[in-house]
mmCIF file of the protein (N, C-alpha, C, O) and its ligand, coordinates in Angstrom:
data_MODEL
# 
_entry.id   MODEL 
# 
loop_
_entity.id 
_entity.type 
_entity.pdbx_number_of_molecules 
1 polymer     1 
2 non-polymer 1 
# 
_entity_poly.entity_id                      1 
_entity_poly.type                           'polypeptide(L)' 
_entity_poly.nstd_linkage                   no 
_entity_poly.nstd_monomer                   no 
_entity_poly.pdbx_seq_one_letter_code       MSETEELERSGDDGDGVLTYRKWAAALREGTLLGQECSECRHVTAAPKVACAQC 
_entity_poly.pdbx_seq_one_letter_code_can   MSETEELERSGDDGDGVLTYRKWAAALREGTLLGQECSECRHVTAAPKVACAQC 
_entity_poly.pdbx_strand_id                 A 
# 
loop_
_entity_poly_seq.entity_id 
_entity_poly_seq.num 
_entity_poly_seq.mon_id 
_entity_poly_seq.hetero 
1 1  MET n 
1 2  SER n 
1 3  GLU n 
1 4  THR n 
1 5  GLU n 
1 6  GLU n 
1 7  LEU n 
1 8  GLU n 
1 9  ARG n 
1 10 SER n 
1 11 GLY n 
1 12 ASP n 
1 13 ASP n 
1 14 GLY n 
1 15 ASP n 
1 16 GLY n 
1 17 VAL n 
1 18 LEU n 
1 19 THR n 
1 20 TYR n 
1 21 ARG n 
1 22 LYS n 
1 23 TRP n 
1 24 ALA n 
1 25 ALA n 
1 26 ALA n 
1 27 LEU n 
1 28 ARG n 
1 29 GLU n 
1 30 GLY n 
1 31 THR n 
1 32 LEU n 
1 33 LEU n 
1 34 GLY n 
1 35 GLN n 
1 36 GLU n 
1 37 CYS n 
1 38 SER n 
1 39 GLU n 
1 40 CYS n 
1 41 ARG n 
1 42 HIS n 
1 43 VAL n 
1 44 THR n 
1 45 ALA n 
1 46 ALA n 
1 47 PRO n 
1 48 LYS n 
1 49 VAL n 
1 50 ALA n 
1 51 CYS n 
1 52 ALA n 
1 53 GLN n 
1 54 CYS n 
# 
loop_
_struct_asym.id 
_struct_asym.entity_id 
A 1 
B 2 
# 
loop_
_chem_comp.id 
_chem_comp.type 
_chem_comp.mon_nstd_flag 
ALA 'L-peptide linking' y 
ARG 'L-peptide linking' y 
ASP 'L-peptide linking' y 
CYS 'L-peptide linking' y 
GLN 'L-peptide linking' y 
GLU 'L-peptide linking' y 
GLY 'peptide linking'   y 
HIS 'L-peptide linking' y 
LEU 'L-peptide linking' y 
LYS 'L-peptide linking' y 
MET 'L-peptide linking' y 
PRO 'L-peptide linking' y 
SER 'L-peptide linking' y 
THR 'L-peptide linking' y 
TRP 'L-peptide linking' y 
TYR 'L-peptide linking' y 
VAL 'L-peptide linking' y 
ZN  non-polymer         . 
# 
_pdbx_entity_nonpoly.entity_id   2 
_pdbx_entity_nonpoly.name        ? 
_pdbx_entity_nonpoly.comp_id     ZN 
# 
_pdbx_nonpoly_scheme.asym_id         B 
_pdbx_nonpoly_scheme.entity_id       2 
_pdbx_nonpoly_scheme.mon_id          ZN 
_pdbx_nonpoly_scheme.ndb_seq_num     1 
_pdbx_nonpoly_scheme.pdb_seq_num     101 
_pdbx_nonpoly_scheme.auth_seq_num    101 
_pdbx_nonpoly_scheme.pdb_mon_id      ZN 
_pdbx_nonpoly_scheme.auth_mon_id     ZN 
_pdbx_nonpoly_scheme.pdb_strand_id   A 
_pdbx_nonpoly_scheme.pdb_ins_code    . 
# 
loop_
_atom_site.group_PDB 
_atom_site.id 
_atom_site.type_symbol 
_atom_site.label_atom_id 
_atom_site.label_alt_id 
_atom_site.label_comp_id 
_atom_site.label_asym_id 
_atom_site.label_entity_id 
_atom_site.label_seq_id 
_atom_site.pdbx_PDB_ins_code 
_atom_site.Cartn_x 
_atom_site.Cartn_y 
_atom_site.Cartn_z 
_atom_site.occupancy 
_atom_site.B_iso_or_equiv 
_atom_site.pdbx_formal_charge 
_atom_site.auth_seq_id 
_atom_site.auth_comp_id 
_atom_site.auth_asym_id 
_atom_site.auth_atom_id 
_atom_site.pdbx_PDB_model_num 
ATOM   1   N  N  . MET A 1 1  ? -16.423 -3.746  7.971  1.00 0.00 ? 1   MET A N  1 
ATOM   2   C  CA . MET A 1 1  ? -15.399 -4.798  7.949  1.00 0.00 ? 1   MET A CA 1 
ATOM   3   C  C  . MET A 1 1  ? -15.945 -6.085  8.566  1.00 0.00 ? 1   MET A C  1 
ATOM   4   O  O  . MET A 1 1  ? -16.864 -6.046  9.384  1.00 0.00 ? 1   MET A O  1 
ATOM   5   N  N  . SER A 1 2  ? -15.390 -7.190  8.181  1.00 0.00 ? 2   SER A N  1 
ATOM   6   C  CA . SER A 1 2  ? -15.894 -8.473  8.623  1.00 0.00 ? 2   SER A CA 1 
ATOM   7   C  C  . SER A 1 2  ? -15.262 -8.940  9.932  1.00 0.00 ? 2   SER A C  1 
ATOM   8   O  O  . SER A 1 2  ? -15.608 -10.006 10.440 1.00 0.00 ? 2   SER A O  1 
ATOM   9   N  N  . GLU A 1 3  ? -14.344 -8.152  10.479 1.00 0.00 ? 3   GLU A N  1 
ATOM   10  C  CA . GLU A 1 3  ? -13.660 -8.591  11.690 1.00 0.00 ? 3   GLU A CA 1 
ATOM   11  C  C  . GLU A 1 3  ? -14.474 -8.291  12.952 1.00 0.00 ? 3   GLU A C  1 
ATOM   12  O  O  . GLU A 1 3  ? -14.080 -8.686  14.050 1.00 0.00 ? 3   GLU A O  1 
ATOM   13  N  N  . THR A 1 4  ? -15.602 -7.598  12.804 1.00 0.00 ? 4   THR A N  1 
ATOM   14  C  CA . THR A 1 4  ? -16.436 -7.267  13.959 1.00 0.00 ? 4   THR A CA 1 
ATOM   15  C  C  . THR A 1 4  ? -16.891 -8.524  14.682 1.00 0.00 ? 4   THR A C  1 
ATOM   16  O  O  . THR A 1 4  ? -16.893 -8.579  15.912 1.00 0.00 ? 4   THR A O  1 
ATOM   17  N  N  . GLU A 1 5  ? -17.273 -9.523  13.917 1.00 0.00 ? 5   GLU A N  1 
ATOM   18  C  CA . GLU A 1 5  ? -17.750 -10.771 14.505 1.00 0.00 ? 5   GLU A CA 1 
ATOM   19  C  C  . GLU A 1 5  ? -16.641 -11.419 15.353 1.00 0.00 ? 5   GLU A C  1 
ATOM   20  O  O  . GLU A 1 5  ? -16.888 -11.934 16.444 1.00 0.00 ? 5   GLU A O  1 
ATOM   21  N  N  . GLU A 1 6  ? -15.457 -11.375 14.831 1.00 0.00 ? 6   GLU A N  1 
ATOM   22  C  CA . GLU A 1 6  ? -14.324 -11.965 15.544 1.00 0.00 ? 6   GLU A CA 1 
ATOM   23  C  C  . GLU A 1 6  ? -14.037 -11.221 16.848 1.00 0.00 ? 6   GLU A C  1 
ATOM   24  O  O  . GLU A 1 6  ? -13.691 -11.834 17.858 1.00 0.00 ? 6   GLU A O  1 
ATOM   25  N  N  . LEU A 1 7  ? -14.184 -9.902  16.817 1.00 0.00 ? 7   LEU A N  1 
ATOM   26  C  CA . LEU A 1 7  ? -13.951 -9.078  17.998 1.00 0.00 ? 7   LEU A CA 1 
ATOM   27  C  C  . LEU A 1 7  ? -14.912 -9.463  19.114 1.00 0.00 ? 7   LEU A C  1 
ATOM   28  O  O  . LEU A 1 7  ? -14.511 -9.572  20.272 1.00 0.00 ? 7   LEU A O  1 
ATOM   29  N  N  . GLU A 1 8  ? -16.185 -9.671  18.767 1.00 0.00 ? 8   GLU A N  1 
ATOM   30  C  CA . GLU A 1 8  ? -17.189 -10.002 19.772 1.00 0.00 ? 8   GLU A CA 1 
ATOM   31  C  C  . GLU A 1 8  ? -16.931 -11.375 20.368 1.00 0.00 ? 8   GLU A C  1 
ATOM   32  O  O  . GLU A 1 8  ? -17.205 -11.609 21.545 1.00 0.00 ? 8   GLU A O  1 
ATOM   33  N  N  . ARG A 1 9  ? -16.410 -12.268 19.567 1.00 0.00 ? 9   ARG A N  1 
ATOM   34  C  CA . ARG A 1 9  ? -16.168 -13.629 20.053 1.00 0.00 ? 9   ARG A CA 1 
ATOM   35  C  C  . ARG A 1 9  ? -14.956 -13.669 20.999 1.00 0.00 ? 9   ARG A C  1 
ATOM   36  O  O  . ARG A 1 9  ? -14.973 -14.367 22.013 1.00 0.00 ? 9   ARG A O  1 
ATOM   37  N  N  . SER A 1 10 ? -13.922 -12.923 20.657 1.00 0.00 ? 10  SER A N  1 
ATOM   38  C  CA . SER A 1 10 ? -12.699 -12.984 21.458 1.00 0.00 ? 10  SER A CA 1 
ATOM   39  C  C  . SER A 1 10 ? -12.864 -12.259 22.795 1.00 0.00 ? 10  SER A C  1 
ATOM   40  O  O  . SER A 1 10 ? -12.268 -12.649 23.799 1.00 0.00 ? 10  SER A O  1 
ATOM   41  N  N  . GLY A 1 11 ? -13.681 -11.199 22.796 1.00 0.00 ? 11  GLY A N  1 
ATOM   42  C  CA . GLY A 1 11 ? -13.962 -10.485 24.040 1.00 0.00 ? 11  GLY A CA 1 
ATOM   43  C  C  . GLY A 1 11 ? -12.732 -9.838  24.659 1.00 0.00 ? 11  GLY A C  1 
ATOM   44  O  O  . GLY A 1 11 ? -11.818 -9.404  23.958 1.00 0.00 ? 11  GLY A O  1 
ATOM   45  N  N  . ASP A 1 12 ? -12.726 -9.781  25.997 1.00 0.00 ? 12  ASP A N  1 
ATOM   46  C  CA . ASP A 1 12 ? -11.649 -9.120  26.718 1.00 0.00 ? 12  ASP A CA 1 
ATOM   47  C  C  . ASP A 1 12 ? -10.435 -10.039 26.841 1.00 0.00 ? 12  ASP A C  1 
ATOM   48  O  O  . ASP A 1 12 ? -10.561 -11.236 27.101 1.00 0.00 ? 12  ASP A O  1 
ATOM   49  N  N  . ASP A 1 13 ? -9.278  -9.457  26.649 1.00 0.00 ? 13  ASP A N  1 
ATOM   50  C  CA . ASP A 1 13 ? -8.050  -10.233 26.805 1.00 0.00 ? 13  ASP A CA 1 
ATOM   51  C  C  . ASP A 1 13 ? -7.787  -10.550 28.273 1.00 0.00 ? 13  ASP A C  1 
ATOM   52  O  O  . ASP A 1 13 ? -7.116  -11.531 28.595 1.00 0.00 ? 13  ASP A O  1 
ATOM   53  N  N  . GLY A 1 14 ? -8.323  -9.709  29.163 1.00 0.00 ? 14  GLY A N  1 
ATOM   54  C  CA . GLY A 1 14 ? -8.284  -10.022 30.577 1.00 0.00 ? 14  GLY A CA 1 
ATOM   55  C  C  . GLY A 1 14 ? -7.038  -9.579  31.324 1.00 0.00 ? 14  GLY A C  1 
ATOM   56  O  O  . GLY A 1 14 ? -6.955  -9.752  32.540 1.00 0.00 ? 14  GLY A O  1 
ATOM   57  N  N  . ASP A 1 15 ? -6.080  -9.019  30.626 1.00 0.00 ? 15  ASP A N  1 
ATOM   58  C  CA . ASP A 1 15 ? -4.849  -8.635  31.314 1.00 0.00 ? 15  ASP A CA 1 
ATOM   59  C  C  . ASP A 1 15 ? -4.713  -7.117  31.481 1.00 0.00 ? 15  ASP A C  1 
ATOM   60  O  O  . ASP A 1 15 ? -3.722  -6.633  32.029 1.00 0.00 ? 15  ASP A O  1 
ATOM   61  N  N  . GLY A 1 16 ? -5.703  -6.382  31.010 1.00 0.00 ? 16  GLY A N  1 
ATOM   62  C  CA . GLY A 1 16 ? -5.690  -4.938  31.208 1.00 0.00 ? 16  GLY A CA 1 
ATOM   63  C  C  . GLY A 1 16 ? -4.767  -4.178  30.271 1.00 0.00 ? 16  GLY A C  1 
ATOM   64  O  O  . GLY A 1 16 ? -4.656  -2.956  30.364 1.00 0.00 ? 16  GLY A O  1 
ATOM   65  N  N  . VAL A 1 17 ? -4.116  -4.879  29.385 1.00 0.00 ? 17  VAL A N  1 
ATOM   66  C  CA . VAL A 1 17 ? -3.212  -4.230  28.442 1.00 0.00 ? 17  VAL A CA 1 
ATOM   67  C  C  . VAL A 1 17 ? -4.008  -3.706  27.252 1.00 0.00 ? 17  VAL A C  1 
ATOM   68  O  O  . VAL A 1 17 ? -4.900  -4.374  26.730 1.00 0.00 ? 17  VAL A O  1 
ATOM   69  N  N  . LEU A 1 18 ? -3.657  -2.491  26.841 1.00 0.00 ? 18  LEU A N  1 
ATOM   70  C  CA . LEU A 1 18 ? -4.336  -1.912  25.694 1.00 0.00 ? 18  LEU A CA 1 
ATOM   71  C  C  . LEU A 1 18 ? -3.760  -2.502  24.412 1.00 0.00 ? 18  LEU A C  1 
ATOM   72  O  O  . LEU A 1 18 ? -2.652  -2.169  23.994 1.00 0.00 ? 18  LEU A O  1 
ATOM   73  N  N  . THR A 1 19 ? -4.532  -3.375  23.810 1.00 0.00 ? 19  THR A N  1 
ATOM   74  C  CA . THR A 1 19 ? -4.091  -3.975  22.556 1.00 0.00 ? 19  THR A CA 1 
ATOM   75  C  C  . THR A 1 19 ? -4.692  -3.196  21.397 1.00 0.00 ? 19  THR A C  1 
ATOM   76  O  O  . THR A 1 19 ? -5.628  -2.416  21.568 1.00 0.00 ? 19  THR A O  1 
ATOM   77  N  N  . TYR A 1 20 ? -4.141  -3.422  20.229 1.00 0.00 ? 20  TYR A N  1 
ATOM   78  C  CA . TYR A 1 20 ? -4.680  -2.745  19.051 1.00 0.00 ? 20  TYR A CA 1 
ATOM   79  C  C  . TYR A 1 20 ? -6.122  -3.133  18.825 1.00 0.00 ? 20  TYR A C  1 
ATOM   80  O  O  . TYR A 1 20 ? -6.940  -2.316  18.403 1.00 0.00 ? 20  TYR A O  1 
ATOM   81  N  N  . ARG A 1 21 ? -6.429  -4.389  19.109 1.00 0.00 ? 21  ARG A N  1 
ATOM   82  C  CA . ARG A 1 21 ? -7.783  -4.903  18.902 1.00 0.00 ? 21  ARG A CA 1 
ATOM   83  C  C  . ARG A 1 21 ? -8.791  -4.165  19.799 1.00 0.00 ? 21  ARG A C  1 
ATOM   84  O  O  . ARG A 1 21 ? -9.861  -3.765  19.342 1.00 0.00 ? 21  ARG A O  1 
ATOM   85  N  N  . LYS A 1 22 ? -8.441  -3.994  21.063 1.00 0.00 ? 22  LYS A N  1 
ATOM   86  C  CA . LYS A 1 22 ? -9.302  -3.275  22.001 1.00 0.00 ? 22  LYS A CA 1 
ATOM   87  C  C  . LYS A 1 22 ? -9.432  -1.815  21.595 1.00 0.00 ? 22  LYS A C  1 
ATOM   88  O  O  . LYS A 1 22 ? -10.514 -1.229  21.624 1.00 0.00 ? 22  LYS A O  1 
ATOM   89  N  N  . TRP A 1 23 ? -8.292  -1.251  21.216 1.00 0.00 ? 23  TRP A N  1 
ATOM   90  C  CA . TRP A 1 23 ? -8.255  0.149   20.832 1.00 0.00 ? 23  TRP A CA 1 
ATOM   91  C  C  . TRP A 1 23 ? -9.166  0.404   19.638 1.00 0.00 ? 23  TRP A C  1 
ATOM   92  O  O  . TRP A 1 23 ? -9.923  1.374   19.612 1.00 0.00 ? 23  TRP A O  1 
ATOM   93  N  N  . ALA A 1 24 ? -9.080  -0.487  18.645 1.00 0.00 ? 24  ALA A N  1 
ATOM   94  C  CA . ALA A 1 24 ? -9.883  -0.355  17.431 1.00 0.00 ? 24  ALA A CA 1 
ATOM   95  C  C  . ALA A 1 24 ? -11.363 -0.544  17.743 1.00 0.00 ? 24  ALA A C  1 
ATOM   96  O  O  . ALA A 1 24 ? -12.217 0.130   17.167 1.00 0.00 ? 24  ALA A O  1 
ATOM   97  N  N  . ALA A 1 25 ? -11.661 -1.463  18.655 1.00 0.00 ? 25  ALA A N  1 
ATOM   98  C  CA . ALA A 1 25 ? -13.050 -1.729  19.025 1.00 0.00 ? 25  ALA A CA 1 
ATOM   99  C  C  . ALA A 1 25 ? -13.648 -0.528  19.747 1.00 0.00 ? 25  ALA A C  1 
ATOM   100 O  O  . ALA A 1 25 ? -14.795 -0.157  19.497 1.00 0.00 ? 25  ALA A O  1 
ATOM   101 N  N  . ALA A 1 26 ? -12.873 0.077   20.641 1.00 0.00 ? 26  ALA A N  1 
ATOM   102 C  CA . ALA A 1 26 ? -13.335 1.243   21.384 1.00 0.00 ? 26  ALA A CA 1 
ATOM   103 C  C  . ALA A 1 26 ? -13.528 2.429   20.457 1.00 0.00 ? 26  ALA A C  1 
ATOM   104 O  O  . ALA A 1 26 ? -14.463 3.216   20.604 1.00 0.00 ? 26  ALA A O  1 
ATOM   105 N  N  . LEU A 1 27 ? -12.624 2.535   19.505 1.00 0.00 ? 27  LEU A N  1 
ATOM   106 C  CA . LEU A 1 27 ? -12.689 3.631   18.549 1.00 0.00 ? 27  LEU A CA 1 
ATOM   107 C  C  . LEU A 1 27 ? -13.979 3.541   17.736 1.00 0.00 ? 27  LEU A C  1 
ATOM   108 O  O  . LEU A 1 27 ? -14.592 4.555   17.402 1.00 0.00 ? 27  LEU A O  1 
ATOM   109 N  N  . ARG A 1 28 ? -14.374 2.318   17.429 1.00 0.00 ? 28  ARG A N  1 
ATOM   110 C  CA . ARG A 1 28 ? -15.596 2.095   16.666 1.00 0.00 ? 28  ARG A CA 1 
ATOM   111 C  C  . ARG A 1 28 ? -16.820 2.524   17.464 1.00 0.00 ? 28  ARG A C  1 
ATOM   112 O  O  . ARG A 1 28 ? -17.840 2.904   16.890 1.00 0.00 ? 28  ARG A O  1 
ATOM   113 N  N  . GLU A 1 29 ? -16.716 2.462   18.796 1.00 0.00 ? 29  GLU A N  1 
ATOM   114 C  CA . GLU A 1 29 ? -17.826 2.871   19.667 1.00 0.00 ? 29  GLU A CA 1 
ATOM   115 C  C  . GLU A 1 29 ? -17.758 4.348   20.014 1.00 0.00 ? 29  GLU A C  1 
ATOM   116 O  O  . GLU A 1 29 ? -18.587 4.854   20.770 1.00 0.00 ? 29  GLU A O  1 
ATOM   117 N  N  . GLY A 1 30 ? -16.768 5.039   19.461 1.00 0.00 ? 30  GLY A N  1 
ATOM   118 C  CA . GLY A 1 30 ? -16.671 6.479   19.655 1.00 0.00 ? 30  GLY A CA 1 
ATOM   119 C  C  . GLY A 1 30 ? -15.733 6.882   20.776 1.00 0.00 ? 30  GLY A C  1 
ATOM   120 O  O  . GLY A 1 30 ? -15.696 8.053   21.153 1.00 0.00 ? 30  GLY A O  1 
ATOM   121 N  N  . THR A 1 31 ? -14.975 5.938   21.317 1.00 0.00 ? 31  THR A N  1 
ATOM   122 C  CA . THR A 1 31 ? -14.030 6.251   22.387 1.00 0.00 ? 31  THR A CA 1 
ATOM   123 C  C  . THR A 1 31 ? -12.605 6.156   21.882 1.00 0.00 ? 31  THR A C  1 
ATOM   124 O  O  . THR A 1 31 ? -12.169 5.111   21.399 1.00 0.00 ? 31  THR A O  1 
ATOM   125 N  N  . LEU A 1 32 ? -11.882 7.266   21.999 1.00 0.00 ? 32  LEU A N  1 
ATOM   126 C  CA . LEU A 1 32 ? -10.485 7.232   21.594 1.00 0.00 ? 32  LEU A CA 1 
ATOM   127 C  C  . LEU A 1 32 ? -9.620  6.927   22.816 1.00 0.00 ? 32  LEU A C  1 
ATOM   128 O  O  . LEU A 1 32 ? -9.479  7.759   23.712 1.00 0.00 ? 32  LEU A O  1 
ATOM   129 N  N  . LEU A 1 33 ? -9.057  5.754   22.839 1.00 0.00 ? 33  LEU A N  1 
ATOM   130 C  CA . LEU A 1 33 ? -8.209  5.357   23.955 1.00 0.00 ? 33  LEU A CA 1 
ATOM   131 C  C  . LEU A 1 33 ? -6.782  5.833   23.719 1.00 0.00 ? 33  LEU A C  1 
ATOM   132 O  O  . LEU A 1 33 ? -6.301  5.864   22.586 1.00 0.00 ? 33  LEU A O  1 
ATOM   133 N  N  . GLY A 1 34 ? -6.125  6.196   24.792 1.00 0.00 ? 34  GLY A N  1 
ATOM   134 C  CA . GLY A 1 34 ? -4.733  6.592   24.691 1.00 0.00 ? 34  GLY A CA 1 
ATOM   135 C  C  . GLY A 1 34 ? -3.868  5.716   25.570 1.00 0.00 ? 34  GLY A C  1 
ATOM   136 O  O  . GLY A 1 34 ? -4.364  4.899   26.345 1.00 0.00 ? 34  GLY A O  1 
ATOM   137 N  N  . GLN A 1 35 ? -2.585  5.898   25.439 1.00 0.00 ? 35  GLN A N  1 
ATOM   138 C  CA . GLN A 1 35 ? -1.651  5.128   26.249 1.00 0.00 ? 35  GLN A CA 1 
ATOM   139 C  C  . GLN A 1 35 ? -0.588  6.072   26.794 1.00 0.00 ? 35  GLN A C  1 
ATOM   140 O  O  . GLN A 1 35 ? 0.012   6.846   26.049 1.00 0.00 ? 35  GLN A O  1 
ATOM   141 N  N  . GLU A 1 36 ? -0.364  5.998   28.103 1.00 0.00 ? 36  GLU A N  1 
ATOM   142 C  CA . GLU A 1 36 ? 0.622   6.874   28.717 1.00 0.00 ? 36  GLU A CA 1 
ATOM   143 C  C  . GLU A 1 36 ? 1.903   6.106   29.020 1.00 0.00 ? 36  GLU A C  1 
ATOM   144 O  O  . GLU A 1 36 ? 1.883   5.018   29.596 1.00 0.00 ? 36  GLU A O  1 
ATOM   145 N  N  . CYS A 1 37 ? 2.998   6.701   28.619 1.00 0.00 ? 37  CYS A N  1 
ATOM   146 C  CA . CYS A 1 37 ? 4.293   6.069   28.858 1.00 0.00 ? 37  CYS A CA 1 
ATOM   147 C  C  . CYS A 1 37 ? 4.646   6.126   30.340 1.00 0.00 ? 37  CYS A C  1 
ATOM   148 O  O  . CYS A 1 37 ? 4.522   7.176   30.970 1.00 0.00 ? 37  CYS A O  1 
ATOM   149 N  N  . SER A 1 38 ? 5.083   5.008   30.892 1.00 0.00 ? 38  SER A N  1 
ATOM   150 C  CA . SER A 1 38 ? 5.434   4.968   32.306 1.00 0.00 ? 38  SER A CA 1 
ATOM   151 C  C  . SER A 1 38 ? 6.785   5.621   32.564 1.00 0.00 ? 38  SER A C  1 
ATOM   152 O  O  . SER A 1 38 ? 7.131   5.920   33.707 1.00 0.00 ? 38  SER A O  1 
ATOM   153 N  N  . GLU A 1 39 ? 7.532   5.836   31.513 1.00 0.00 ? 39  GLU A N  1 
ATOM   154 C  CA . GLU A 1 39 ? 8.868   6.424   31.657 1.00 0.00 ? 39  GLU A CA 1 
ATOM   155 C  C  . GLU A 1 39 ? 8.798   7.949   31.684 1.00 0.00 ? 39  GLU A C  1 
ATOM   156 O  O  . GLU A 1 39 ? 9.315   8.576   32.608 1.00 0.00 ? 39  GLU A O  1 
ATOM   157 N  N  . CYS A 1 40 ? 8.162   8.546   30.677 1.00 0.00 ? 40  CYS A N  1 
ATOM   158 C  CA . CYS A 1 40 ? 8.214   10.001  30.538 1.00 0.00 ? 40  CYS A CA 1 
ATOM   159 C  C  . CYS A 1 40 ? 6.826   10.637  30.552 1.00 0.00 ? 40  CYS A C  1 
ATOM   160 O  O  . CYS A 1 40 ? 6.698   11.850  30.386 1.00 0.00 ? 40  CYS A O  1 
ATOM   161 N  N  . ARG A 1 41 ? 5.779   9.820   30.750 1.00 0.00 ? 41  ARG A N  1 
ATOM   162 C  CA . ARG A 1 41 ? 4.396   10.326  30.815 1.00 0.00 ? 41  ARG A CA 1 
ATOM   163 C  C  . ARG A 1 41 ? 3.906   10.874  29.477 1.00 0.00 ? 41  ARG A C  1 
ATOM   164 O  O  . ARG A 1 41 ? 2.881   11.553  29.413 1.00 0.00 ? 41  ARG A O  1 
ATOM   165 N  N  . HIS A 1 42 ? 4.631   10.582  28.433 1.00 0.00 ? 42  HIS A N  1 
ATOM   166 C  CA . HIS A 1 42 ? 4.180   11.005  27.117 1.00 0.00 ? 42  HIS A CA 1 
ATOM   167 C  C  . HIS A 1 42 ? 2.949   10.189  26.737 1.00 0.00 ? 42  HIS A C  1 
ATOM   168 O  O  . HIS A 1 42 ? 2.939   8.964   26.854 1.00 0.00 ? 42  HIS A O  1 
ATOM   169 N  N  . VAL A 1 43 ? 1.915   10.886  26.281 1.00 0.00 ? 43  VAL A N  1 
ATOM   170 C  CA . VAL A 1 43 ? 0.661   10.211  25.962 1.00 0.00 ? 43  VAL A CA 1 
ATOM   171 C  C  . VAL A 1 43 ? 0.483   10.088  24.455 1.00 0.00 ? 43  VAL A C  1 
ATOM   172 O  O  . VAL A 1 43 ? 0.619   11.059  23.710 1.00 0.00 ? 43  VAL A O  1 
ATOM   173 N  N  . THR A 1 44 ? 0.176   8.878   24.031 1.00 0.00 ? 44  THR A N  1 
ATOM   174 C  CA . THR A 1 44 ? -0.094  8.656   22.617 1.00 0.00 ? 44  THR A CA 1 
ATOM   175 C  C  . THR A 1 44 ? -1.562  8.286   22.451 1.00 0.00 ? 44  THR A C  1 
ATOM   176 O  O  . THR A 1 44 ? -2.188  7.772   23.378 1.00 0.00 ? 44  THR A O  1 
ATOM   177 N  N  . ALA A 1 45 ? -2.104  8.546   21.278 1.00 0.00 ? 45  ALA A N  1 
ATOM   178 C  CA . ALA A 1 45 ? -3.503  8.267   21.019 1.00 0.00 ? 45  ALA A CA 1 
ATOM   179 C  C  . ALA A 1 45 ? -3.718  6.859   20.488 1.00 0.00 ? 45  ALA A C  1 
ATOM   180 O  O  . ALA A 1 45 ? -4.850  6.441   20.249 1.00 0.00 ? 45  ALA A O  1 
ATOM   181 N  N  . ALA A 1 46 ? -2.645  6.147   20.311 1.00 0.00 ? 46  ALA A N  1 
ATOM   182 C  CA . ALA A 1 46 ? -2.744  4.786   19.816 1.00 0.00 ? 46  ALA A CA 1 
ATOM   183 C  C  . ALA A 1 46 ? -1.723  3.909   20.531 1.00 0.00 ? 46  ALA A C  1 
ATOM   184 O  O  . ALA A 1 46 ? -0.645  4.374   20.902 1.00 0.00 ? 46  ALA A O  1 
ATOM   185 N  N  . PRO A 1 47 ? -2.066  2.647   20.720 1.00 0.00 ? 47  PRO A N  1 
ATOM   186 C  CA . PRO A 1 47 ? -1.137  1.732   21.390 1.00 0.00 ? 47  PRO A CA 1 
ATOM   187 C  C  . PRO A 1 47 ? 0.105   1.485   20.555 1.00 0.00 ? 47  PRO A C  1 
ATOM   188 O  O  . PRO A 1 47 ? 0.030   1.192   19.362 1.00 0.00 ? 47  PRO A O  1 
ATOM   189 N  N  . LYS A 1 48 ? 1.248   1.612   21.210 1.00 0.00 ? 48  LYS A N  1 
ATOM   190 C  CA . LYS A 1 48 ? 2.503   1.366   20.505 1.00 0.00 ? 48  LYS A CA 1 
ATOM   191 C  C  . LYS A 1 48 ? 3.390   0.485   21.374 1.00 0.00 ? 48  LYS A C  1 
ATOM   192 O  O  . LYS A 1 48 ? 3.271   0.462   22.599 1.00 0.00 ? 48  LYS A O  1 
ATOM   193 N  N  . VAL A 1 49 ? 4.259   -0.217  20.723 1.00 0.00 ? 49  VAL A N  1 
ATOM   194 C  CA . VAL A 1 49 ? 5.175   -1.093  21.460 1.00 0.00 ? 49  VAL A CA 1 
ATOM   195 C  C  . VAL A 1 49 ? 6.177   -0.250  22.247 1.00 0.00 ? 49  VAL A C  1 
ATOM   196 O  O  . VAL A 1 49 ? 6.494   -0.551  23.398 1.00 0.00 ? 49  VAL A O  1 
ATOM   197 N  N  . ALA A 1 50 ? 6.660   0.797   21.613 1.00 0.00 ? 50  ALA A N  1 
ATOM   198 C  CA . ALA A 1 50 ? 7.628   1.672   22.260 1.00 0.00 ? 50  ALA A CA 1 
ATOM   199 C  C  . ALA A 1 50 ? 7.123   3.114   22.227 1.00 0.00 ? 50  ALA A C  1 
ATOM   200 O  O  . ALA A 1 50 ? 6.382   3.514   21.329 1.00 0.00 ? 50  ALA A O  1 
ATOM   201 N  N  . CYS A 1 51 ? 7.548   3.884   23.236 1.00 0.00 ? 51  CYS A N  1 
ATOM   202 C  CA . CYS A 1 51 ? 7.135   5.282   23.334 1.00 0.00 ? 51  CYS A CA 1 
ATOM   203 C  C  . CYS A 1 51 ? 7.814   6.107   22.239 1.00 0.00 ? 51  CYS A C  1 
ATOM   204 O  O  . CYS A 1 51 ? 8.996   5.923   21.950 1.00 0.00 ? 51  CYS A O  1 
ATOM   205 N  N  . ALA A 1 52 ? 7.048   7.013   21.639 1.00 0.00 ? 52  ALA A N  1 
ATOM   206 C  CA . ALA A 1 52 ? 7.603   7.841   20.576 1.00 0.00 ? 52  ALA A CA 1 
ATOM   207 C  C  . ALA A 1 52 ? 8.510   8.931   21.142 1.00 0.00 ? 52  ALA A C  1 
ATOM   208 O  O  . ALA A 1 52 ? 9.352   9.495   20.442 1.00 0.00 ? 52  ALA A O  1 
ATOM   209 N  N  . GLN A 1 53 ? 8.311   9.213   22.443 1.00 0.00 ? 53  GLN A N  1 
ATOM   210 C  CA . GLN A 1 53 ? 9.068   10.286  23.086 1.00 0.00 ? 53  GLN A CA 1 
ATOM   211 C  C  . GLN A 1 53 ? 10.423  9.806   23.586 1.00 0.00 ? 53  GLN A C  1 
ATOM   212 O  O  . GLN A 1 53 ? 11.433  10.491  23.424 1.00 0.00 ? 53  GLN A O  1 
ATOM   213 N  N  . CYS A 1 54 ? 10.436  8.649   24.182 1.00 0.00 ? 54  CYS A N  1 
ATOM   214 C  CA . CYS A 1 54 ? 11.712  8.144   24.725 1.00 0.00 ? 54  CYS A CA 1 
ATOM   215 C  C  . CYS A 1 54 ? 11.964  6.718   24.226 1.00 0.00 ? 54  CYS A C  1 
ATOM   216 O  O  . CYS A 1 54 ? 12.981  6.115   24.567 1.00 0.00 ? 54  CYS A O  1 
HETATM 217 ZN ZN . ZN  B 2 .  ? 8.209   7.682   27.081 1.00 0.00 2 101 ZN  A ZN 1 
# 
C-alpha cells in the first residue's frame, strides 16, 4: 500500500492513545496491539471507539 510513506512522516501522535494508524503500523511489524476497556477490562484486538462488551 502507498500509505506507508505517510505513516513514517506523521510519526507518533504523542498522546499515548492507540489510534487505528498506530495499530495498523504495529500490525505490519508483526505486533498485534490490543485495547483494554477501563470499564469492564474487556480486551479487544483492535482499537474501537466504544467497548464491545459494555
Ligand atoms: Zn467495557
